[in-house]
TIVO-200039 format. One line per 5 residues: number of its first residue (from 1); their letters; for each residue x, y, z of N, C-alpha, C. Coordinates in Angstrom, 2 decimals. Layout:
BEGIN
NUM) a) X/Y/Z/X/Y/Z/X/Y/Z | ...
! end
This chain:
BEGIN
1) xxxxx) -9.20/17.56/9.93/-9.22/16.23/10.63/-10.15/15.06/9.60 | -9.52/15.09/8.55/-10.53/14.06/7.59/-11.01/12.50/8.00 | -10.02/12.15/8.79/-10.12/10.68/8.91/-10.37/10.68/10.75 | -11.15/11.51/11.22/-11.51/11.53/12.72/-12.41/10.28/12.77 | -12.05/9.62/14.11/-12.90/8.32/14.40/-12.79/7.11/13.58
6) xxxxx) -11.72/7.22/12.42/-11.71/6.05/11.59/-10.47/5.15/12.20 | -10.53/4.03/11.82/-9.70/2.94/11.99/-8.90/2.55/10.58 | -7.70/2.49/10.67/-7.12/2.09/9.64/-5.98/0.88/9.65 | -5.81/0.03/8.71/-4.74/-0.98/8.74/-3.91/-0.69/7.56 | -2.87/-0.24/7.72/-1.66/0.17/6.79/-0.75/-1.10/6.84
11) xxxxx) -0.37/-1.73/5.49/0.44/-2.86/5.84/1.88/-2.33/5.19 | 3.05/-3.09/5.43/4.25/-2.50/5.32/4.38/-1.06/5.82 | 4.02/-0.66/6.93/4.03/0.60/7.30/5.31/0.75/8.43 | 6.05/0.04/8.51/7.00/0.27/9.50/8.26/1.44/8.97 | 8.12/1.12/7.97/9.13/2.15/7.07/8.38/2.79/5.91
16) xxxxx) 9.36/3.90/5.17/9.05/4.28/3.76/7.67/4.94/3.84 | 6.93/4.71/2.52/5.78/4.93/2.19/4.65/4.76/3.33 | 4.66/3.42/3.72/3.69/2.72/4.60/3.69/3.77/5.82 | 5.02/4.04/6.39/5.23/4.97/7.56/4.41/6.29/7.44 | 5.01/7.17/6.17/4.64/8.39/5.85/2.92/8.33/5.76
21) xxxxx) 2.46/7.21/5.28/1.04/7.10/5.25/0.23/7.03/6.58 | 0.90/6.26/7.67/0.65/6.10/8.65/0.62/7.39/9.80 | 1.56/8.09/9.27/1.62/9.48/10.06/0.75/10.45/9.54 | 0.55/10.53/8.16/-0.72/11.45/7.65/-1.95/11.14/8.01 | -2.17/9.76/8.36/-3.59/9.24/8.85/-3.67/9.79/10.30
26) xxxxx) -2.77/9.58/10.96/-3.02/10.06/12.42/-2.94/11.49/12.55 | -2.29/12.50/11.60/-2.46/13.77/11.51/-3.84/14.07/11.34 | -4.61/13.47/10.53/-6.01/13.75/10.09/-6.86/12.85/11.08 | -6.54/12.33/12.32/-7.52/11.78/13.37/-7.65/10.36/13.11 | -6.96/9.50/12.68/-7.28/8.14/12.43/-6.47/7.23/13.79
31) xxxxx) -6.79/6.15/14.00/-6.34/5.17/14.74/-5.51/4.31/13.50 | -4.19/4.09/13.94/-3.58/3.21/12.80/-2.90/2.11/13.25 | -3.22/0.82/12.72/-2.63/-0.29/12.96/-1.47/-0.35/12.10 | -0.24/-0.59/12.48/0.92/-0.77/11.51/1.12/-2.14/11.46 | 1.11/-2.80/10.18/0.88/-4.30/10.15/2.11/-4.31/9.26
36) xxxxx) 3.15/-5.19/9.81/4.38/-5.61/9.29/5.21/-6.65/9.53 | 5.89/-7.17/8.77/6.94/-8.30/8.92/7.90/-8.13/9.84 | 8.42/-6.90/9.84/9.59/-6.51/10.43/9.08/-6.25/11.91 | 9.53/-7.00/12.97/8.90/-6.81/14.28/9.91/-5.53/14.88 | 11.08/-5.43/14.80/11.61/-4.53/15.39/11.41/-3.07/15.09
41) xxxxx) 11.41/-2.99/13.46/11.10/-1.71/12.89/9.47/-1.53/13.10 | 8.68/-2.12/13.41/7.26/-2.14/13.64/7.14/-1.53/14.97 | 7.68/-2.06/15.87/7.85/-1.35/17.29/8.20/-0.33/17.53 | 9.24/0.10/16.71/9.95/1.44/16.71/9.12/2.58/15.92 | 8.31/1.92/14.86/7.21/3.04/14.27/6.20/3.29/15.19
46) xxxxx) 5.66/2.26/15.78/4.58/2.70/16.55/4.80/3.62/17.74 | 5.97/3.58/18.43/6.59/4.36/19.44/6.95/5.73/19.09 | 7.29/5.85/17.73/7.43/7.16/17.22/6.27/8.01/17.05 | 5.17/7.31/16.52/3.90/7.79/15.97/3.12/8.19/17.07 | 3.24/7.50/18.13/2.39/8.01/19.48/1.30/7.03/19.77
51) xxxxx) 0.46/7.28/20.55/-0.78/6.64/21.14/-1.75/6.37/20.32 | -2.06/6.84/19.23/-2.78/6.54/18.21/-2.61/5.56/17.05 | -1.19/4.88/17.18/-0.41/3.95/16.51/-0.26/2.62/17.29 | -0.60/1.65/16.52/-0.40/0.27/17.24/0.26/-0.72/16.55 | 1.21/-1.43/16.86/1.93/-2.21/15.72/1.69/-3.87/15.98
56) xxxxx) 1.18/-4.63/14.79/0.94/-5.81/14.92/1.64/-6.62/13.83 | 2.55/-7.56/14.25/3.24/-8.26/13.47/2.43/-9.16/12.34 | 2.73/-9.39/11.20/1.89/-9.97/10.19/2.71/-10.63/9.00 | 2.38/-11.61/8.55/3.14/-12.27/7.29/1.89/-12.30/6.34 | 1.67/-11.05/5.18/0.75/-10.99/4.55/0.44/-12.28/3.54
61) xxxxx) 1.29/-12.89/3.59/1.39/-14.12/2.46/0.72/-15.19/3.16 | 0.56/-15.11/4.70/0.22/-16.28/5.16/-1.13/-15.88/5.70 | -2.27/-16.96/5.35/-3.71/-16.49/5.78/-3.77/-16.64/7.04 | -3.44/-17.32/7.86/-3.67/-17.40/9.18/-3.17/-16.22/9.78 | -1.97/-16.10/9.55/-1.32/-14.62/10.14/-2.43/-13.29/9.99
66) xxxxx) -3.04/-13.18/8.62/-3.76/-12.10/8.36/-5.16/-12.33/9.21 | -5.54/-13.43/9.35/-6.77/-13.54/10.04/-6.52/-13.15/11.53 | -5.38/-13.33/12.07/-5.31/-13.01/13.51/-4.99/-11.56/13.54 | -4.56/-10.92/12.39/-4.36/-9.35/12.26/-5.59/-8.83/12.42 | -6.53/-9.17/11.42/-7.93/-8.64/11.37/-8.78/-8.62/12.92
71) xxxxx) -8.58/-9.95/13.30/-9.28/-10.40/14.46/-8.70/-9.58/15.83 | -7.49/-9.30/15.85/-6.92/-8.26/16.84/-7.49/-6.83/16.83 | -7.36/-6.45/15.43/-7.91/-4.84/15.19/-9.27/-4.78/15.68 | -10.14/-5.87/15.23/-11.57/-5.76/15.69/-11.76/-5.85/17.14 | -10.99/-6.63/17.78/-10.91/-6.92/19.20/-10.43/-5.43/20.03
76) xxxxx) -9.52/-5.11/19.52/-9.01/-3.57/20.28/-9.76/-2.44/19.88 | -10.05/-2.32/18.51/-10.83/-0.92/18.06/-12.35/-1.00/17.63 | -12.71/-2.48/17.48/-14.31/-2.67/16.91/-14.65/-2.53/15.58 | -13.73/-1.97/14.91/-14.04/-1.45/13.41/-12.83/-1.29/12.66 | -13.11/-1.58/11.22/-11.85/-1.46/10.17/-12.66/-0.71/9.23
81) xxxxx) -12.37/0.69/8.94/-12.73/1.59/8.03/-11.79/1.67/6.84 | -10.65/1.43/6.96/-9.54/1.75/5.78/-8.47/0.64/5.80 | -8.40/0.08/4.74/-7.23/-0.87/4.51/-6.51/-0.44/3.27 | -5.07/-0.07/3.86/-4.40/0.24/2.74/-3.23/-1.02/2.41 | -3.47/-1.52/1.39/-2.50/-2.74/0.96/-1.06/-2.23/0.28
86) xxxxx) -0.25/-1.82/1.40/1.02/-1.10/0.78/2.15/-2.30/0.92 | 2.28/-3.21/1.55/3.38/-4.13/1.55/3.86/-4.70/0.28 | 4.94/-4.82/0.23/5.57/-5.26/-0.96/6.89/-5.40/-0.89 | 7.52/-6.37/-1.70/8.88/-6.70/-1.91/9.50/-6.61/-3.03 | 10.70/-6.81/-3.52/11.47/-6.96/-4.53/12.43/-7.83/-4.92
91) xxxxx) 12.29/-8.66/-5.65/13.47/-9.67/-6.06/13.98/-9.53/-7.44 | 14.57/-8.69/-7.83/14.74/-8.24/-9.09/15.93/-9.11/-9.76 | 15.70/-9.49/-10.96/16.51/-10.27/-11.78/16.09/-10.29/-13.62 | 17.10/-10.30/-14.34/16.71/-10.34/-15.61/15.94/-11.68/-15.78 | 14.90/-11.74/-16.89/14.24/-12.79/-16.97/15.04/-14.49/-17.04
96) xxxxx) 16.09/-14.05/-17.97/16.98/-15.34/-18.19/17.58/-15.81/-16.87 | 17.62/-14.93/-15.74/18.34/-15.31/-14.48/17.58/-15.48/-13.29 | 16.21/-15.03/-13.57/15.16/-14.95/-12.35/14.91/-16.46/-11.93 | 15.13/-16.80/-10.67/14.66/-18.28/-10.27/13.12/-18.30/-10.01 | 12.72/-19.40/-9.62/11.34/-19.69/-9.46/11.14/-19.31/-8.04
101) xxxxx) 11.95/-19.40/-7.07/11.69/-18.83/-6.03/11.87/-17.41/-5.84 | 12.34/-16.46/-6.55/12.29/-15.08/-6.60/11.06/-14.48/-7.25 | 10.45/-15.42/-8.10/9.18/-15.03/-8.89/8.18/-15.52/-7.78 | 7.93/-16.68/-7.12/6.98/-16.77/-6.41/6.90/-15.95/-4.98 | 8.20/-15.65/-4.50/8.33/-14.69/-3.24/7.37/-13.45/-3.70
106) xxxxx) 7.86/-12.96/-4.72/6.94/-11.41/-4.96/5.55/-11.73/-5.15 | 5.35/-12.84/-6.01/3.74/-13.12/-6.02/3.00/-13.26/-4.75 | 3.63/-13.85/-3.96/3.18/-14.23/-2.49/3.05/-12.93/-1.66 | 3.64/-11.93/-1.41/3.73/-10.83/-0.93/2.80/-9.65/-1.51 | 3.03/-9.28/-2.88/2.60/-8.28/-3.58/1.22/-8.71/-4.16
111) xxxxx) 0.92/-10.04/-4.21/-0.30/-10.40/-5.03/-1.32/-10.77/-3.94 | -0.75/-12.28/-3.56/-1.56/-13.01/-2.58/-1.70/-12.39/-1.44 | -0.83/-11.41/-1.02/-0.79/-10.72/0.47/-2.16/-9.78/0.25 | -2.21/-9.20/-0.80/-3.41/-8.20/-1.05/-4.66/-8.76/-0.96 | -4.73/-10.12/-1.68/-5.83/-10.68/-1.72/-6.30/-11.24/-0.43
116) xxxxx) -5.30/-11.84/0.43/-5.52/-12.31/1.83/-6.13/-11.15/2.71 | -5.60/-9.88/2.66/-5.93/-8.78/3.58/-7.21/-8.43/3.21 | -7.48/-8.19/2.04/-8.88/-7.73/1.41/-9.88/-8.53/1.77 | -9.77/-9.82/1.64/-10.69/-10.70/1.89/-11.20/-11.06/3.35 | -10.27/-10.95/4.09/-10.56/-10.89/5.46/-11.07/-9.72/5.94
121) xxxxx) -10.92/-8.43/5.48/-11.20/-7.15/6.14/-12.54/-6.87/5.77 | -13.03/-7.26/4.30/-14.24/-7.07/3.59/-15.43/-7.32/4.44 | -15.52/-8.52/5.18/-16.99/-8.81/6.00/-17.19/-7.70/7.04 | -16.20/-7.14/7.39/-16.49/-6.10/8.47/-17.28/-4.88/7.88 | -16.21/-4.64/6.86/-16.63/-3.31/5.87/-18.09/-3.69/5.48
126) xxxxx) -18.60/-5.03/5.03/-20.03/-4.87/4.51/-20.97/-4.95/5.75 | -20.53/-5.15/6.93/-21.48/-5.32/7.82/-21.75/-3.68/8.21 | -20.69/-2.86/8.07/-20.76/-1.34/8.53/-21.21/-0.69/7.26 | -21.38/-1.26/6.25/-22.00/-0.51/4.89/-20.94/0.66/4.60 | -19.82/0.36/4.50/-18.83/1.45/3.93/-17.58/0.84/4.55
131) xxxxx) -16.56/1.60/3.84/-14.97/1.34/4.11/-14.36/1.70/2.58 | -12.93/1.96/2.76/-12.07/2.37/1.84/-10.91/1.11/1.68 | -10.88/0.69/0.24/-9.60/-0.27/0.30/-8.73/0.63/-0.61 | -7.61/0.68/-0.45/-6.60/1.33/-1.39/-5.27/0.32/-1.52 | -5.09/-0.03/-2.88/-3.95/-0.87/-3.25/-2.97/-0.18/-4.08
136) xxxxx) -1.62/-0.65/-3.65/-0.50/-0.16/-3.88/0.10/-0.69/-5.32 | -0.38/-0.11/-6.45/0.23/-0.49/-7.85/1.82/0.00/-8.14 | 1.96/0.40/-9.37/3.23/0.99/-9.91/3.40/1.48/-11.17 | 4.19/2.47/-11.27/4.45/2.48/-12.85/4.99/1.45/-13.56 | 5.65/0.45/-12.90/6.44/-0.61/-13.39/5.18/-1.51/-13.81
141) xxxxx) 4.25/-1.60/-13.21/3.00/-2.41/-13.44/2.30/-2.02/-14.69 | 2.38/-0.71/-14.96/1.44/0.00/-16.10/2.54/-0.05/-17.41 | 3.90/0.10/-17.04/4.74/0.15/-18.37/5.93/-0.85/-18.58 | 5.96/-1.50/-17.40/6.94/-2.60/-17.37/8.50/-2.24/-17.03 | 9.27/-2.84/-16.56/10.69/-2.24/-15.95/11.71/-3.51/-16.28
146) xxxxx) 12.83/-3.20/-16.80/13.70/-4.19/-17.01/14.20/-4.84/-15.68 | 14.06/-6.09/-15.59/14.46/-6.96/-14.47/13.55/-7.05/-13.28 | 12.24/-6.78/-13.67/11.20/-6.72/-12.97/10.10/-7.69/-13.39 | 10.56/-8.61/-13.88/8.99/-9.70/-14.42/8.34/-9.87/-13.30 | 8.60/-10.20/-12.31/7.77/-10.49/-10.91/6.92/-9.31/-10.42
151) xxxxx) 7.89/-8.35/-10.17/7.29/-7.28/-9.54/6.42/-6.43/-10.55 | 6.46/-6.16/-11.96/5.57/-5.41/-12.67/4.37/-6.48/-12.79 | 4.55/-7.74/-12.89/3.45/-8.72/-13.10/2.26/-8.48/-11.85 | 2.99/-8.42/-10.56/1.97/-8.06/-9.48/1.42/-6.70/-9.65 | 2.32/-5.80/-9.69/1.55/-4.44/-9.75/0.53/-4.14/-11.02
156) xxxxx) 0.58/-4.85/-12.03/0.04/-4.94/-13.08/-1.56/-5.60/-12.69 | -1.26/-6.80/-11.94/-2.55/-7.44/-11.60/-3.19/-6.89/-10.46 | -2.52/-5.88/-9.71/-3.28/-5.11/-8.57/-4.19/-4.28/-9.40 | -3.86/-3.48/-10.79/-4.85/-2.79/-11.15/-6.13/-3.49/-11.68 | -5.94/-4.80/-12.08/-7.19/-5.58/-12.50/-7.96/-6.06/-11.25
161) xxxxx) -7.27/-6.30/-10.39/-8.30/-6.79/-9.07/-8.73/-5.48/-8.42 | -8.37/-4.21/-8.41/-8.82/-3.15/-7.96/-10.40/-2.69/-8.74 | -10.08/-2.83/-10.39/-11.13/-2.67/-11.14/-12.18/-3.66/-10.80 | -11.97/-4.95/-10.60/-12.95/-5.98/-10.17/-13.57/-5.70/-8.96 | -12.76/-5.54/-7.84/-13.56/-5.29/-6.58/-14.16/-4.12/-6.63
166) xxxxx) -13.87/-3.07/-7.44/-14.65/-1.71/-7.59/-16.17/-2.23/-8.12 | -16.43/-3.12/-8.99/-17.23/-3.78/-9.62/-18.11/-4.43/-8.54 | -17.40/-5.24/-7.67/-18.35/-6.21/-6.80/-18.70/-5.35/-5.38 | -17.90/-4.40/-4.99/-18.06/-3.95/-3.68/-18.92/-2.61/-3.78 | -18.79/-1.81/-4.57/-19.54/-0.66/-4.66/-20.64/-0.54/-4.21
171) xxxxx) -21.52/-1.54/-4.57/-23.00/-1.57/-4.22/-23.05/-1.79/-2.69 | -22.21/-2.19/-2.07/-22.05/-2.40/-0.45/-21.29/-1.19/0.11 | -21.03/-0.33/-0.60/-20.85/1.29/-0.10/-19.42/1.10/0.14 | -18.39/0.42/-0.51/-16.89/0.28/-0.24/-16.31/0.98/-1.42 | -15.74/1.85/-1.32/-14.60/2.36/-2.45/-13.34/1.60/-2.53
176) xxxxx) -13.22/1.30/-3.53/-11.80/0.50/-4.04/-10.80/1.38/-5.06 | -9.85/1.69/-4.77/-8.76/2.19/-5.67/-7.52/1.95/-5.33 | -6.71/2.38/-6.30/-5.03/2.13/-6.31/-4.50/3.28/-6.57 | -3.11/3.26/-6.07/-2.23/4.36/-6.44/-1.00/3.67/-7.01 | -0.48/4.36/-7.91/0.84/3.86/-8.72/1.83/4.91/-8.50
181) xxxxx) 2.76/4.71/-7.54/3.80/5.38/-7.31/4.80/5.49/-8.57 | 5.73/6.45/-8.79/6.80/6.40/-9.84/7.90/6.32/-8.92 | 9.22/6.89/-9.31/10.38/6.82/-8.45/10.31/7.75/-7.27 | 10.27/7.10/-6.03/10.19/7.51/-4.81/11.35/7.44/-4.15 | 11.61/8.35/-3.01/12.70/8.39/-2.14/12.63/7.61/-1.13
186) xxxxx) 12.55/6.36/-1.09/12.52/5.32/-0.23/14.09/5.01/0.31 | 14.28/4.48/1.58/15.57/4.20/1.74/16.19/3.34/0.79 | 15.57/2.51/0.03/16.17/1.42/-0.93/16.80/2.43/-2.26 | 16.08/3.24/-2.68/16.26/4.14/-3.63/17.12/5.15/-3.38 | 17.38/5.37/-2.04/18.37/6.41/-1.59/19.58/5.90/-1.84
191) xxxxx) 19.92/4.48/-1.53/21.21/3.81/-1.53/21.70/3.60/-3.15 | 21.16/4.16/-3.97/21.51/3.91/-5.33/22.82/5.20/-5.79 | 23.73/4.80/-6.51/24.63/5.81/-6.87/24.18/6.96/-7.16 | 24.82/8.13/-6.97/24.16/9.48/-7.11/23.81/9.51/-8.61 | 24.77/8.99/-9.60/24.78/9.21/-11.04/23.37/8.67/-11.59
196) xxxxx) 22.89/7.36/-10.78/21.49/6.81/-11.22/20.52/7.71/-10.83 | 20.59/8.07/-9.63/19.73/9.22/-9.10/19.33/10.47/-9.97 | 20.42/10.84/-10.48/20.42/12.01/-11.30/19.74/11.64/-12.68 | 19.92/10.40/-13.04/19.37/10.18/-14.20/17.71/10.00/-14.22 | 17.58/9.17/-13.03/16.13/9.16/-12.63/15.18/10.41/-12.54
201) xxxxx) 15.96/11.36/-12.03/15.28/12.81/-11.90/15.15/13.50/-13.11 | 16.16/13.34/-13.86/16.15/14.01/-15.28/14.95/13.67/-16.30 | 14.40/12.18/-16.26/13.43/11.82/-16.89/11.99/12.11/-16.33 | 12.34/12.73/-15.02/10.79/13.14/-14.49/10.56/14.74/-14.90 | 9.27/15.03/-15.70/9.00/16.42/-15.98/9.27/17.34/-14.70
206) xxxxx) 9.11/16.82/-13.53/9.10/17.74/-12.38/10.37/17.77/-11.75 | 11.47/17.15/-12.45/12.78/17.15/-12.04/13.28/16.88/-10.70 | 12.39/15.89/-10.20/12.54/15.40/-8.62/12.02/14.10/-8.70 | 12.50/13.58/-7.58/11.82/12.19/-7.27/10.69/12.34/-6.17 | 9.92/11.44/-6.34/8.63/11.75/-5.34/9.23/11.37/-3.93
211) xxxxx) 8.65/12.07/-2.72/8.79/11.86/-1.39/7.60/10.55/-1.14 | 8.16/9.92/0.08/7.02/9.04/0.77/5.54/9.97/1.07 | 5.91/10.92/1.56/4.86/11.76/2.09/3.62/12.37/0.63 | 4.59/12.60/-0.68/3.79/12.39/-1.90/2.83/11.38/-1.81 | 3.32/10.23/-1.79/2.32/9.21/-2.11/1.20/9.00/-0.86
216) xxxxx) 1.72/9.26/0.49/0.71/9.21/1.60/-0.34/10.23/1.37 | -0.01/11.38/0.57/-1.10/12.31/0.54/-2.11/11.83/-0.47 | -1.78/10.97/-1.58/-2.74/10.34/-2.57/-3.50/9.17/-1.57 | -2.78/8.52/-0.64/-3.47/7.51/0.09/-4.56/8.03/1.09 | -4.23/9.29/1.74/-4.88/10.34/2.42/-6.38/10.76/1.74
221) xxxxx) -6.25/11.24/0.44/-7.26/11.60/-0.21/-8.18/10.39/-0.55 | -7.73/9.56/-1.08/-8.69/8.28/-1.21/-9.23/7.81/-0.31 | -8.55/7.83/0.92/-9.36/7.36/2.28/-10.23/8.18/2.70 | -10.34/9.53/2.50/-11.11/10.61/2.75/-12.71/10.34/2.21 | -13.49/11.31/2.75/-14.62/11.39/2.28/-14.83/12.27/0.98
226) xxxxx) -13.73/12.78/0.72/-13.50/13.94/-0.35/-13.59/13.01/-1.61 | -13.01/11.84/-1.44/-12.88/10.59/-2.33/-13.91/9.77/-3.01 | -15.36/10.26/-2.20/-16.51/9.45/-2.12/-16.97/8.90/-3.57 | -16.60/9.56/-4.52/-17.09/9.13/-5.93/-15.80/8.87/-6.67 | -14.68/8.69/-5.85/-13.74/8.13/-6.79/-13.65/6.77/-6.98
231) xxxxx) -13.75/5.84/-7.73/-13.98/4.46/-7.37/-13.43/3.81/-8.69 | -12.76/2.59/-8.51/-11.99/1.88/-9.61/-10.91/2.56/-10.43 | -10.42/3.48/-9.60/-9.34/4.32/-10.47/-8.09/4.14/-9.71 | -7.25/4.33/-10.57/-5.63/3.90/-10.25/-4.95/5.49/-10.56 | -4.51/5.93/-9.41/-4.17/7.34/-9.45/-2.49/7.14/-9.53
236) xxxxx) -2.09/7.70/-10.56/-0.47/7.86/-10.80/0.12/9.07/-10.01 | 0.82/8.83/-9.29/1.73/9.82/-8.43/3.20/9.70/-8.69 | 3.42/10.10/-10.10/4.76/10.00/-10.41/5.59/11.13/-11.29 | 5.07/12.39/-10.84/5.60/13.61/-11.59/5.47/13.54/-13.05 | 4.59/12.74/-13.80/4.13/12.86/-15.14/5.23/11.98/-15.86
241) xxx) 6.01/11.07/-15.02/6.94/10.30/-15.88/6.69/9.51/-16.90 | 5.36/9.03/-17.09/4.76/8.35/-18.10/3.78/9.03/-18.50 | 3.60/10.31/-18.86/2.82/11.03/-19.52/3.03/10.87/-20.90
! end
């Protein structure tokens, strides 16, 4: 029970990697607040995960929405020990065809949303003299990816923000780290043609795609006391695709 008596907010936790993380955290004793834009999926996820899960609808790109999220968690649980900035979207297009709106939407959720959530949570962690911030980057942010100017830019920026926050917040007892997933079997990826999936698997030394639980286990490690001296680090969970 590595997270016993801990309270966690996981953004984008109604489905996929975020849901797997919520499930793992609950298995290890945490109370988890599922923070997601999708109201229907969020309610369903909380129902499936049981009494240690609660859903709060949030638009991470909207500051007031995030303020209300944090206020509700403090009102209901009294503390915030862990924040996993997992929410993210894609609006893929080649550079020459990407619209201003496609570019900005991804920045608003994937980057500004992380800034909003972390800035609103930090005062409570500072007051408690401890906490864990886990940001979600991507191998796309480290090595780039065709058709993902917007997405890769946000995920690269996450690495820089993680290192900066680690320098600022470490002295306050707060660990800040990031996870960079590789190709992962989310619902979106599973809908790809089998020949594309086979090609993706073939370039991974482990010869398989990651599972949401693989990434969730990395979140769990960084959220636990076992990672108390891991700080400012980006943990690649990608089957050594970029080795």
